[in-house]
GUDREN-115164 format. One record per residue: x, y, z of N, C-alpha, C in turn; residue in one letter. Coordinates in steps of 0.1 Angstrom, whole numbers. Layout:
# GUDREN-115164
n.u  n.v  n.w  ca.u  ca.v  ca.w  c.u  c.v  c.w  resn
X  Y  Z  X  Y  Z  X  Y  Z  A
...
# end
This chain:
# GUDREN-115164
n.u  n.v  n.w  ca.u  ca.v  ca.w  c.u  c.v  c.w  resn
124  -42  -297  117  -54  -300  119  -66  -290  X
110  -73  -287  113  -85  -277  120  -97  -287  X
126  -103  -278  131  -117  -285  120  -129  -287  X
111  -125  -279  101  -134  -278  85  -130  -280  X
78  -137  -286  63  -133  -288  57  -134  -274  X
41  -128  -273  38  -130  -260  38  -144  -258  X
31  -155  -263  26  -169  -262  42  -172  -255  X
52  -169  -262  67  -179  -259  68  -172  -246  X
69  -158  -242  72  -153  -230  63  -161  -220  X
54  -159  -219  41  -164  -209  44  -177  -206  X
49  -189  -217  54  -202  -215  66  -202  -208  X
77  -193  -208  87  -194  -202  89  -191  -191  X
80  -178  -184  81  -174  -172  73  -186  -163  X
61  -190  -168  55  -196  -161  63  -212  -154  X
75  -213  -166  83  -226  -163  97  -225  -158  X
95  -206  -150  106  -205  -144  117  -194  -149  X
114  -193  -159  125  -182  -165  123  -168  -161  X
136  -160  -157  137  -147  -153  140  -136  -164  X
133  -128  -162  134  -117  -172  144  -108  -163  X
152  -103  -172  165  -94  -166  164  -81  -172  X
163  -80  -184  161  -65  -191  151  -61  -200  X
150  -50  -205  139  -46  -214  137  -55  -227  X
148  -59  -231  154  -65  -240  144  -81  -244  X
142  -87  -232  134  -96  -228  118  -95  -229  X
116  -79  -229  101  -80  -223  93  -81  -239  X
82  -85  -238  70  -80  -249  63  -67  -241  X
54  -60  -253  50  -50  -247  37  -54  -238  X
33  -64  -239  25  -68  -229  32  -70  -212  X
39  -78  -216  51  -78  -202  53  -63  -195  X
60  -54  -204  63  -42  -198  52  -35  -193  X
41  -34  -199  30  -29  -194  25  -30  -182  X
22  -44  -178  18  -51  -166  29  -47  -156  X
42  -48  -158  52  -45  -151  53  -30  -145  X
49  -22  -155  46  -9  -152  39  -3  -145  X
25  -8  -146  16  -7  -138  20  -9  -123  X
23  -24  -122  28  -30  -110  35  -20  -101  X
49  -15  -109  57  -7  -102  55  5  -98  X
45  14  -107  37  24  -104  29  25  -89  X
22  16  -91  13  13  -78  24  12  -65  X
34  5  -66  43  0  -54  52  15  -52  X
54  22  -62  61  33  -60  54  45  -52  X
42  46  -60  35  59  -55  31  52  -39  X
27  39  -36  23  36  -24  31  41  -12  X
46  34  -17  56  40  -6  58  56  -6  X
58  61  -18  59  77  -14  49  83  -6  X
37  82  -8  24  88  -1  24  84  11  X
31  72  15  28  70  29  35  78  36  X
48  84  31  56  96  39  51  103  44  X
42  114  36  37  126  40  25  122  52  X
19  109  47  9  103  56  13  105  71  X
24  96  71  30  93  85  37  103  91  X
42  114  82  51  126  86  41  133  93  X
28  137  90  19  145  93  14  140  109  X
10  125  108  10  119  122  17  117  130  X
33  121  129  41  117  138  41  129  148  X
38  138  145  35  153  153  30  146  166  X
20  137  165  13  134  179  20  122  185  X
32  118  180  40  106  189  40  112  203  X
41  103  212  41  105  228  55  108  230  X
64  105  227  77  111  233  87  112  221  X
99  118  225  110  122  215  113  108  208  X
116  97  215  119  85  209  110  79  200  X
96  80  205  88  75  195  87  82  180  X
87  97  184  88  104  169  99  99  160  X
111  98  167  124  93  160  120  79  154  X
114  71  160  112  57  152  102  60  143  X
92  69  143  83  71  132  92  79  121  X
101  88  123  109  92  112  117  83  106  X
120  73  113  128  64  106  123  56  98  X
110  55  99  98  45  89  97  54  77  X
94  65  81  92  76  69  106  74  60  X
117  76  64  129  77  58  129  63  52  X
124  54  55  127  39  47  117  38  35  X
105  44  39  93  44  29  98  53  16  X
106  65  20  110  75  6  124  63  1  X
130  58  4  139  46  0  134  36  -10  X
123  35  -4  117  21  -9  107  25  -22  X
104  38  -24  96  45  -33  109  46  -44  X
118  52  -40  131  56  -46  138  42  -56  X
134  31  -50  138  19  -54  128  16  -67  X
115  15  -64  109  12  -73  105  19  -88  X
110  36  -82  110  45  -92  121  44  -104  X
133  39  -96  145  36  -103  143  24  -112  X
135  15  -105  132  4  -115  124  5  -126  X
115  16  -128  106  20  -138  114  29  -146  X
128  33  -142  134  41  -151  141  31  -162  X
143  19  -153  150  9  -166  140  8  -174  X
130  6  -175  122  2  -185  115  15  -194  X
124  25  -192  119  38  -199  110  48  -193  X
108  44  -181  102  57  -179  109  69  -168  X
102  81  -167  111  94  -160  108  95  -144  X
114  93  -137  111  94  -125  109  105  -120  X
119  116  -124  114  132  -125  98  132  -130  X
94  128  -141  80  131  -143  68  125  -132  X
73  113  -128  66  103  -119  61  112  -107  X
73  116  -102  70  122  -89  67  137  -90  X
72  145  -98  67  161  -99  61  165  -112  X
58  155  -121  50  162  -131  36  156  -134  X
31  150  -124  18  146  -124  10  150  -116  X
-3  153  -118  -14  159  -108  -16  151  -97  X
-21  155  -85  -24  145  -76  -33  134  -78  X
-44  134  -86  -52  129  -90  -46  111  -97  X
-35  119  -106  -29  106  -113  -21  97  -106  X
-16  101  -92  -11  91  -87  -21  77  -84  X
-15  66  -82  -18  56  -80  -19  45  -69  X
-18  54  -57  -17  45  -44  -31  43  -39  X
-33  34  -31  -43  29  -25  -53  42  -18  X
-62  41  -19  -73  52  -14  -70  56  2  X
-65  46  7  -60  43  21  -50  54  25  X
-45  58  14  -33  69  20  -36  83  14  X
-52  84  11  -56  98  9  -65  103  22  X
-62  94  32  -72  98  45  -62  103  56  X
-65  113  64  -56  117  74  -54  107  85  X
-43  108  89  -43  99  102  -42  110  113  X
-52  111  121  -53  122  128  -47  120  147  X
-39  110  146  -37  105  159  -24  96  159  X
-20  92  173  -12  83  172  -16  69  170  X
-29  66  174  -35  54  173  -36  52  157  X
-41  62  151  -41  62  137  -29  56  130  X
-17  64  130  -5  60  127  0  44  129  X
-4  43  142  3  26  147  -5  16  141  X
-17  18  136  -27  10  133  -26  10  116  X
-21  21  110  -17  23  98  -4  12  93  X
6  14  107  15  5  103  15  -8  105  X
4  -11  115  0  -26  118  -9  -34  108  X
-16  -24  101  -28  -29  88  -21  -25  75  X
-18  -14  72  -15  -8  59  -2  -15  54  X
9  -11  66  22  -20  62  21  -33  61  X
12  -39  67  8  -54  66  6  -60  54  X
-5  -51  47  -10  -53  35  2  -52  26  X
9  -41  25  21  -40  18  31  -51  18  X
35  -57  33  43  -71  35  36  -79  25  X
22  -83  27  14  -93  21  17  -92  6  X
16  -83  -2  16  -78  -15  32  -83  -20  X
39  -75  -13  54  -76  -17  61  -89  -16  X
56  -98  -2  59  -112  -2  56  -117  -14  X
46  -117  -16  41  -127  -27  49  -124  -40  X
52  -111  -43  60  -107  -55  74  -113  -55  X
80  -109  -45  94  -116  -42  93  -132  -40  X
85  -138  -40  84  -155  -39  78  -158  -53  X
73  -152  -63  68  -152  -75  74  -145  -87  X
77  -132  -86  81  -123  -97  90  -129  -108  X
89  -129  -119  96  -133  -132  104  -118  -131  X
105  -110  -126  115  -101  -129  123  -98  -120  X
140  -104  -123  149  -104  -114  152  -94  -108  X
154  -79  -113  158  -68  -105  149  -65  -97  X
135  -68  -98  127  -64  -87  127  -73  -73  X
130  -88  -78  132  -98  -66  145  -93  -63  X
155  -90  -66  168  -87  -57  165  -76  -49  X
157  -65  -55  156  -51  -47  149  -55  -34  X
137  -67  -37  130  -68  -26  134  -73  -11  X
145  -78  -11  151  -85  -2  151  -73  10  X
159  -58  5  157  -49  17  148  -46  18  X
139  -43  12  125  -37  13  118  -45  23  X
118  -59  18  105  -66  32  113  -65  46  X
126  -67  46  130  -65  62  129  -52  69  X
130  -43  60  125  -27  65  108  -25  69  X
102  -34  57  88  -33  60  81  -41  73  X
92  -51  76  90  -59  88  92  -53  101  X
99  -41  100  100  -36  114  92  -24  113  X
88  -19  101  74  -12  105  61  -19  108  X
59  -28  103  47  -39  110  51  -41  126  X
60  -45  128  64  -48  144  63  -34  154  X
62  -23  147  65  -11  155  49  -11  156  X
41  -10  146  29  -9  148  20  -19  159  X
25  -31  157  22  -41  166  22  -38  180  X
35  -34  184  38  -32  194  31  -22  201  X
30  -12  195  20  2  199  8  -3  200  X
1  -12  193  -12  -16  194  -14  -24  209  X
-4  -31  208  -5  -38  223  -3  -30  235  X
4  -19  235  10  -9  243  -5  0  245  X
-13  3  236  -24  12  235  -37  3  243  X
-38  -11  236  -46  -20  243  -46  -20  258  X
-35  -22  262  -32  -25  274  -35  -13  286  X
-33  0  277  -36  10  287  -51  11  292  X
-60  7  281  -71  12  286  -81  24  282  X
-91  23  291  -97  38  288  -96  45  274  X
-93  58  274  -93  64  259  -84  58  251  X
-70  56  256  -63  47  245  -68  38  238  X
-75  28  246  -82  15  238  -93  22  232  X
-101  32  234  -112  38  228  -108  43  213  X
-96  47  214  -91  55  199  -83  45  192  X
-79  34  198  -73  23  190  -86  15  182  X
-96  13  190  -109  10  182  -116  16  173  X
-116  29  173  -119  36  165  -109  36  151  X
-96  36  151  -87  33  140  -90  19  135  X
-89  10  141  -95  -2  135  -106  -3  128  X
-116  6  133  -130  5  128  -129  10  113  X
-123  22  110  -122  26  98  -110  21  89  X
-98  16  93  -88  11  87  -89  -5  82  X
-98  -10  89  -100  -26  87  -107  -27  72  X
-117  -21  70  -126  -22  59  -116  -16  45  X
-109  -4  52  -105  3  43  -88  -9  34  X
-85  -14  42  -73  -25  39  -79  -36  33  X
-90  -40  35  -97  -48  26  -100  -47  8  X
-107  -30  9  -107  -26  -2  -92  -28  -12  X
-81  -27  -2  -69  -23  -8  -65  -35  -18  X
-68  -47  -16  -63  -57  -27  -73  -58  -40  X
-82  -48  -39  -88  -47  -56  -101  -59  -54  X
-106  -57  -68  -116  -66  -74  -116  -77  -67  X
-132  -86  -62  -130  -97  -58  -125  -109  -71  X
-120  -119  -70  -116  -127  -83  -126  -129  -93  X
-137  -132  -89  -150  -134  -98  -152  -122  -108  X
-147  -111  -103  -150  -98  -111  -138  -93  -118  X
-125  -98  -119  -115  -94  -125  -114  -96  -138  X
-113  -85  -146  -114  -87  -158  -99  -91  -167  X
-89  -84  -159  -73  -89  -163  -63  -95  -155  X
-58  -106  -163  -49  -116  -154  -33  -113  -158  X
-29  -103  -165  -18  -101  -169  -3  -103  -156  X
-7  -100  -144  3  -99  -137  4  -117  -131  X
-5  -122  -131  -5  -134  -129  0  -145  -143  X
-2  -142  -155  0  -145  -167  14  -147  -169  X
23  -134  -165  36  -129  -164  43  -132  -153  X
36  -139  -144  44  -144  -129  49  -130  -127  X
45  -119  -125  46  -106  -118  42  -105  -104  X
34  -116  -98  26  -121  -88  23  -133  -89  X
18  -142  -78  14  -153  -76  -2  -158  -69  X
-3  -147  -61  -17  -151  -59  -27  -141  -60  X
-39  -143  -59  -52  -136  -65  -54  -127  -56  X
-63  -117  -59  -67  -105  -50  -76  -112  -37  X
-83  -121  -40  -89  -128  -27  -81  -132  -18  X
-74  -142  -25  -60  -150  -19  -53  -140  -7  X
-51  -128  -15  -41  -122  -8  -49  -117  4  X
-62  -111  2  -70  -108  13  -70  -117  24  X
-72  -133  20  -74  -141  31  -58  -141  38  X
-48  -140  30  -34  -137  37  -32  -128  49  X
-42  -114  44  -37  -107  53  -45  -105  64  X
-60  -115  64  -68  -115  73  -62  -126  84  X
-57  -134  77  -50  -145  88  -42  -144  96  X
-35  -131  94  -27  -124  110  -33  -116  114  X
-42  -107  108  -47  -93  113  -61  -96  124  X
-67  -108  117  -78  -110  125  -74  -114  141  X
-65  -125  141  -63  -129  154  -56  -118  161  X
-46  -110  156  -39  -99  163  -52  -91  169  X
-62  -87  163  -73  -80  172  -78  -86  182  X
-82  -103  178  -90  -111  187  -79  -110  199  X
-65  -110  198  -58  -112  208  -56  -100  218  X
-60  -87  211  -59  -74  215  -73  -73  224  X
-85  -77  223  -95  -75  226  -101  -66  215  X
-98  -62  205  -105  -51  195  -111  -59  187  X
-125  -53  183  -135  -57  174  -132  -57  161  X
-128  -67  153  -126  -67  138  -139  -73  129  X
-141  -67  118  -156  -72  116  -153  -83  104  X
-147  -96  110  -146  -105  99  -145  -118  110  X
-146  -129  107  -143  -139  116  -141  -153  105  X
-135  -164  113  -133  -176  107  -144  -184  105  X
-144  -188  93  -157  -197  91  -150  -211  91  X
-155  -219  100  -148  -232  100  -156  -240  88  X
-168  -242  85  -173  -248  73  -165  -244  58  X
-163  -230  58  -159  -227  45  -143  -228  44  X
-137  -227  55  -123  -228  60  -116  -215  52  X
-124  -203  56  -114  -192  53  -121  -180  60  X
-116  -167  59  -120  -157  67  -133  -151  62  X
-142  -146  69  -156  -143  62  -159  -128  69  X
-162  -118  58  -165  -105  65  -179  -106  69  X
-182  -97  81  -192  -93  89  -198  -83  81  X
-197  -79  71  -201  -66  66  -204  -65  52  X
-212  -59  47  -214  -57  32  -199  -55  24  X
-197  -60  14  -183  -58  7  -186  -58  -7  X
-184  -45  -14  -178  -32  -8  -193  -27  -3  X
-187  -17  6  -198  -6  9  -195  7  9  X
-204  16  12  -204  31  11  -192  36  21  X
-184  46  22  -175  52  31  -175  67  31  X
-175  71  42  -180  86  45  -165  93  48  X
-157  98  41  -144  104  42  -144  115  56  X
-156  124  52  -154  133  63  -158  126  78  X
-166  117  78  -167  110  94  -160  98  97  X
-151  96  84  -141  85  85  -151  72  92  X
-162  71  84  -173  56  89  -177  49  74  X
-178  39  80  -180  30  69  -198  27  70  X
-207  31  62  -219  26  61  -226  13  59  X
-222  2  69  -224  -9  71  -241  -12  67  X
-248  -3  75  -264  -5  74  -269  -1  64  X
-262  4  52  -267  10  40  -267  -4  30  X
-261  -14  33  -258  -26  22  -246  -23  14  X
-248  -32  6  -235  -35  -5  -238  -26  -17  X
-226  -18  -20  -227  -12  -32  -219  -15  -44  X
-221  -11  -59  -214  -17  -70  -197  -13  -68  X
-192  -18  -73  -177  -16  -75  -175  -5  -85  X
-182  -3  -94  -183  12  -102  -183  23  -91  X
-190  23  -82  -194  31  -70  -180  31  -62  X
-173  22  -60  -158  22  -53  -148  29  -63  X
-151  27  -75  -142  32  -86  -141  48  -87  X
-155  50  -87  -157  65  -87  -151  70  -75  X
-151  63  -62  -145  73  -54  -131  71  -52  X
-124  59  -55  -113  60  -55  -104  69  -67  X
-115  70  -79  -109  81  -87  -108  97  -84  X
-120  97  -73  -119  114  -70  -110  116  -60  X
-105  105  -54  -91  104  -46  -99  113  -32  X
-90  106  -23  -97  112  -8  -93  127  -1  X
-94  129  10  -95  145  14  -79  149  13  X
-69  141  16  -57  145  18  -48  144  7  X
-54  140  -7  -46  137  -18  -35  149  -24  X
-45  159  -26  -40  170  -28  -29  175  -21  X
-30  177  -4  -18  182  4  -10  170  3  X
-12  159  5  -2  150  3  12  152  -6  X
6  149  -19  12  153  -33  18  166  -32  X
10  176  -28  20  188  -29  31  188  -16  X
28  183  -7  41  184  3  52  178  -2  X
50  166  -12  62  158  -20  66  167  -28  X
59  172  -39  62  179  -48  70  194  -46  X
68  200  -31  70  212  -29  87  211  -25  X
89  198  -23  104  197  -19  114  201  -33  X
111  200  -43  119  206  -55  120  219  -54  X
110  225  -54  109  240  -55  117  246  -39  X
114  239  -31  123  245  -17  140  243  -21  X
142  231  -30  155  229  -30  162  240  -39  X
152  240  -51  156  250  -60  160  267  -52  X
149  268  -46  150  285  -39  162  284  -33  X
167  270  -26  179  271  -14  188  276  -24  X
193  266  -34  205  269  -42  201  281  -49  X
193  285  -58  193  298  -62  196  310  -50  X
193  311  -40  198  319  -27  214  318  -26  X
217  308  -25  230  303  -23  240  312  -33  X
236  308  -49  243  314  -58  244  329  -61  X
232  338  -52  229  350  -53  241  354  -44  X
242  348  -32  251  353  -21  263  352  -26  X
# end
């Protein structure tokens, strides 16, 4: 039982109160925090097999080691979020090993195959930037004190992932030829994928719990603008076509394509020419998950079986 009513807690956190334990939480606060932490944890976890399978395309041993270091960080970040979920009564064991692939809550982008080194480094440059955009907002605004403390470590390591992506995007763009073409193809499918990452436009948003409870500070559209404010200039600097531009009159970044629109997962291509679709269509695609969903989840959940077989083999010996 919380010490506060919903109204009392909302007023307190809006005035700077920091929640330290479940005893301070109302049911509404706990539910909003559970959703936020589950998405955070699942996103970090599913980035690991995605990056792992792409790391085999690394151009050298040194670069593969760097990619593996990023994967290790992502798993550690996932563990932090799952551990925080345990503090509010969730089972980490169930969340990682007890759910079906379609029950995970990571963005649709991490259900896509990263087919080459360009895909991997653009994922670092785009997806990890989206992660930093979201988590930086959470760090500066969250009312949940244990999460704020945990994000100090996470933010520093995610910044390394972003820098890795930016450095390699620059290298591939300077290389020209096939490397630059491959880089542009990665940007073509991953830029709109990351724009979707931030969710419903503000005018369609039905729930404001995370803002009411100060679990984050910026709206979905504001977060999109923060992400584009660094991503679009980077693409312009590297001579890459990004489907967005700065609108001087509106004083914001504007997309150069219908949003949202249809995505062909098999071809990794957005159907800009088919016009705008409904968000119900987008939710149906997200709910159906992407082509690598079952493969990525199985690769994580298989680790428990592998360890069990190893221990059983040792015991039998």
